[in-house]
C-alpha positions as CSV (number, residue, x, y, z in Angstrom):
1,M,89.3,106.1,110.7
2,L,90.4,108.7,108.1
3,A,88.6,109.3,105.0
4,V,89.8,111.3,101.7
5,D,88.5,112.5,98.4
6,V,90.9,114.2,96.0
7,G,89.2,116.4,94.0
8,G,90.5,118.7,90.6
9,T,90.3,122.0,93.3
10,F,89.6,120.8,96.8
11,T,90.9,118.0,98.9
12,D,88.1,116.6,101.7
13,V,89.3,114.9,104.7
14,V,87.0,113.0,107.0
15,A,87.7,111.8,110.6
16,I,85.4,109.3,112.6
17,E,86.4,108.7,116.5
18,N,84.5,108.3,119.1
19,H,81.2,108.6,117.7
20,S,82.1,112.0,116.3
21,I,82.8,113.2,112.9
22,K,85.5,116.4,111.8
23,V,85.8,117.3,108.6
24,T,88.4,120.0,106.9
25,K,88.6,120.9,103.0
26,V,92.2,122.1,101.4
27,P,92.7,123.7,98.0
28,T,94.7,120.8,96.1
29,N,97.6,121.0,94.8
30,P,97.7,120.0,91.2
31,L,101.4,119.2,90.3
32,N,101.8,117.1,94.2
33,T,98.4,116.0,94.8
34,E,99.7,113.9,97.8
35,E,100.9,117.0,99.4
36,S,97.1,118.6,99.8
37,V,96.5,114.8,101.4
38,V,99.0,115.0,103.9
39,A,98.1,118.6,104.5
40,G,94.4,117.9,105.3
41,A,94.8,114.8,107.3
42,A,98.2,116.5,109.4
43,A,95.2,119.7,109.8
44,I,92.1,116.9,111.3
45,G,94.9,114.8,113.0
46,V,96.1,111.4,111.7
47,A,97.9,110.4,115.3
48,G,96.4,107.5,116.8
49,A,94.3,106.8,113.9
50,T,94.5,102.8,112.7
51,V,92.8,103.2,109.1
52,F,93.3,105.7,106.1
53,N,90.9,105.2,103.3
54,H,91.9,107.3,100.2
55,A,90.0,108.0,97.1
56,S,90.9,109.9,94.0
57,T,89.8,110.7,90.9
58,A,93.5,111.7,89.4
59,G,93.6,108.9,87.1
60,L,90.1,109.8,85.4
61,N,90.6,113.3,85.3
62,A,94.3,112.6,83.6
63,I,92.3,110.4,80.9
64,I,89.9,112.3,80.2
65,T,91.8,116.0,80.0
66,R,94.6,113.6,78.2
67,R,97.5,115.3,80.3
68,L,99.0,112.0,80.2
69,P,103.1,110.8,80.1
70,K,104.0,109.7,77.2
71,I,103.8,106.1,76.7
72,A,104.5,103.5,74.2
73,F,102.4,100.7,72.7
74,L,103.8,97.3,71.4
75,T,101.1,94.6,69.7
76,T,101.4,92.2,66.8
77,L,102.4,93.4,63.6
78,G,99.8,94.7,61.6
79,H,97.2,95.8,64.7
80,R,98.3,98.8,65.9
81,D,95.0,100.7,65.5
82,M,93.4,98.4,67.4
83,L,92.8,101.2,70.2
84,D,91.7,103.4,67.4
85,M,89.3,100.7,66.0
86,A,87.9,99.7,69.2
87,R,85.5,97.1,68.9
88,T,84.1,98.4,65.3
89,W,80.1,98.4,66.4
90,R,77.9,100.4,64.5
91,P,74.3,101.5,65.5
92,L,72.0,99.5,62.4
93,E,70.9,102.6,61.0
94,A,75.0,103.1,60.2
95,L,76.0,100.2,58.6
96,T,76.1,101.4,55.2
97,D,76.7,105.2,56.1
98,P,80.4,105.3,55.0
99,G,79.9,109.0,56.5
100,W,79.2,108.1,59.9
101,R,81.3,108.8,63.0
102,R,80.8,108.0,66.7
103,P,79.7,110.9,68.3
104,F,82.6,110.1,71.2
105,G,85.9,108.1,70.6
106,D,89.9,108.0,71.2
107,A,90.4,108.5,67.0
108,A,90.7,112.0,67.4
109,R,92.2,112.1,70.6
110,P,94.3,109.0,71.0
111,L,95.8,107.7,74.4
112,V,99.0,106.6,72.8
113,P,99.6,108.6,69.6
114,R,99.9,106.4,66.1
115,Y,103.5,106.6,65.8
116,L,103.9,105.4,69.5
117,R,102.1,102.3,68.7
118,R,104.6,100.3,67.2
119,G,104.0,96.6,65.4
120,I,106.2,93.3,66.5
121,H,107.0,90.2,64.0
122,E,105.2,87.6,65.9
123,R,101.8,85.5,65.8
124,M,100.1,83.0,68.2
125,L,97.0,80.8,67.1
126,S,93.7,80.9,69.1
127,N,94.8,77.5,70.2
128,G,98.0,78.9,72.3
129,Q,100.4,77.6,69.2
130,V,103.1,79.7,68.0
131,L,102.7,80.6,64.4
132,L,105.6,82.7,63.8
133,S,107.9,82.9,66.5
134,L,109.1,86.2,68.3
135,D,111.4,88.3,66.0
136,E,113.9,89.3,68.6
137,E,116.0,91.7,66.5
138,Q,112.9,93.5,65.0
139,A,111.6,94.0,68.6
140,R,114.7,95.1,69.6
141,E,114.6,97.5,67.0
142,Q,111.4,98.6,67.6
143,L,112.5,99.7,71.2
144,A,115.6,101.5,70.2
145,V,112.9,103.4,68.3
146,L,110.8,104.3,71.4
147,K,114.0,105.4,73.4
148,Q,114.9,107.9,71.3
149,C,111.4,108.7,71.9
150,E,112.3,109.0,75.6
151,V,108.6,106.8,76.5
152,K,107.7,107.0,80.1
153,G,106.1,103.6,79.9
154,V,105.5,100.7,77.6
155,A,102.1,98.7,77.3
156,I,102.0,95.3,75.4
157,C,99.1,93.5,73.6
158,L,100.0,90.8,71.3
159,L,97.3,88.6,69.3
160,N,95.8,85.4,71.6
161,A,98.4,86.6,74.5
162,Y,95.3,85.4,76.7
163,V,96.0,81.6,75.9
164,N,99.4,81.7,75.8
165,S,101.8,84.7,77.3
166,Q,105.0,83.3,75.9
167,H,105.7,86.3,73.6
168,E,104.4,89.3,75.6
169,I,106.9,87.5,78.7
170,R,109.8,87.5,76.5
171,L,108.8,91.0,75.1
172,R,108.6,92.9,78.4
173,E,111.9,91.0,79.3
174,L,113.4,93.0,76.3
175,V,111.6,96.4,77.6
176,K,113.5,96.1,80.6
177,E,117.0,95.5,78.3
178,V,116.3,98.3,76.2
179,L,114.5,100.8,77.9
180,G,115.8,99.6,81.8
181,D,114.3,98.7,84.6
182,D,112.4,102.2,85.7
183,I,110.2,101.7,83.0
184,P,106.7,100.6,83.7
185,C,105.8,98.0,81.3
186,S,102.3,96.1,81.4
187,I,101.6,93.1,79.6
188,S,97.7,92.2,78.5
189,S,97.8,88.6,79.6
190,E,98.5,89.3,83.2
191,T,96.6,93.0,83.5
192,S,93.4,91.6,81.2
193,P,93.7,88.2,79.8
194,L,90.4,88.4,78.1
195,A,89.6,87.4,74.5
196,K,88.7,90.3,72.7
197,E,91.8,92.6,71.8
198,Y,90.8,96.3,72.2
199,A,89.2,95.3,76.2
200,R,92.6,93.5,76.9
201,A,94.6,96.4,75.0
202,S,92.5,99.3,76.4
203,T,93.1,98.1,80.0
204,T,96.6,97.6,79.8
205,V,97.4,100.8,78.5
206,V,95.3,102.3,81.3
207,D,97.2,100.1,83.7
208,V,100.9,101.7,82.4
209,F,99.5,105.0,83.0
210,M,98.6,104.8,86.4
211,K,101.4,103.1,87.4
212,I,103.2,106.5,86.2
213,I,100.4,108.4,88.1
214,F,100.2,106.3,91.3
215,T,103.4,104.7,92.3
216,H,105.7,107.5,93.1
217,Y,102.4,109.4,94.7
218,S,101.3,106.6,96.6
219,E,105.2,106.0,98.1
220,N,105.2,109.8,98.8
221,L,101.7,109.6,100.6
222,A,103.0,107.0,102.7
223,V,106.3,108.7,103.7
224,G,104.4,111.6,104.6
225,L,101.4,110.5,106.3
226,R,104.2,108.4,108.8
227,A,106.0,112.1,109.1
228,A,103.1,113.1,110.6
229,N,102.6,110.1,113.1
230,F,100.2,108.0,111.2
231,Q,100.9,104.3,112.0
232,G,97.8,102.8,110.2
233,E,96.8,100.9,107.1
234,I,96.7,103.0,104.2
235,N,93.9,101.8,101.7
236,F,92.8,102.5,98.0
237,A,89.0,103.2,96.6
238,D,88.8,101.0,93.4
239,C,86.7,101.5,90.4
240,A,83.8,99.3,91.9
241,A,84.1,101.5,95.1
242,K,85.8,98.6,97.1
243,L,88.7,99.4,99.5
244,V,92.2,97.7,98.8
245,A,95.4,97.7,100.6
246,S,97.4,100.6,99.3
247,D,100.4,97.6,97.8
248,M,97.7,95.3,96.5
249,A,96.1,98.4,94.5
250,M,99.7,99.3,93.5
251,E,99.8,96.3,91.7
252,Q,96.7,96.7,89.2
253,P,96.9,100.3,89.4
254,Y,94.3,100.6,86.3
255,D,91.3,99.2,88.8
256,V,92.5,102.7,91.0
């Protein structure tokens, strides 16, 4: 069995075979971290190993440092600032203080800049009934703007979509139609079907980032390991420190 931990400075690889432990450390290539993983695995020897367990802080580091690809956020018209407003929670002593500011938060460094957060004319009620049908012409106009902005992915979170995902599913089809099939797109009703909009929205946004960061990474990693004669199973550690098969992990990469 092999296990690897990819850090910002070094990549550590540990191999366990016949009750003996081998350890190696290689510098992390910040531009192509999968190359560091493959180099470390090759140095320690992967031929004959049956399991390769992988953990990485690459996604977390990207979020913290804001070294992120440009993505768009689509939501119900009038609600594009939900990512800044979050849960609107305040401590008791700040309820009437207009000058209070959170000591932390995304408003100063948003994950998605405001100009890339676009409102879509539609409205779903809390019981799942359609109040306003999806305006496909207006949606296409917004997507045309995003195409000009050359976004690399799209996150969709419409109000009450966790009850009825009809509009989100159709909007995703329009994204593929206007922006292309190669643009990663996540919808909140599948990624995180929760009642609270901010929880759904933030998780869906992170999911798109992780798709962009990890999809090609995992593919290149698999190719590199196979080239090093590894024929076993590749697992990714999720945020709860559980091991998930790589193909399943890439279905919900926000959890990696």
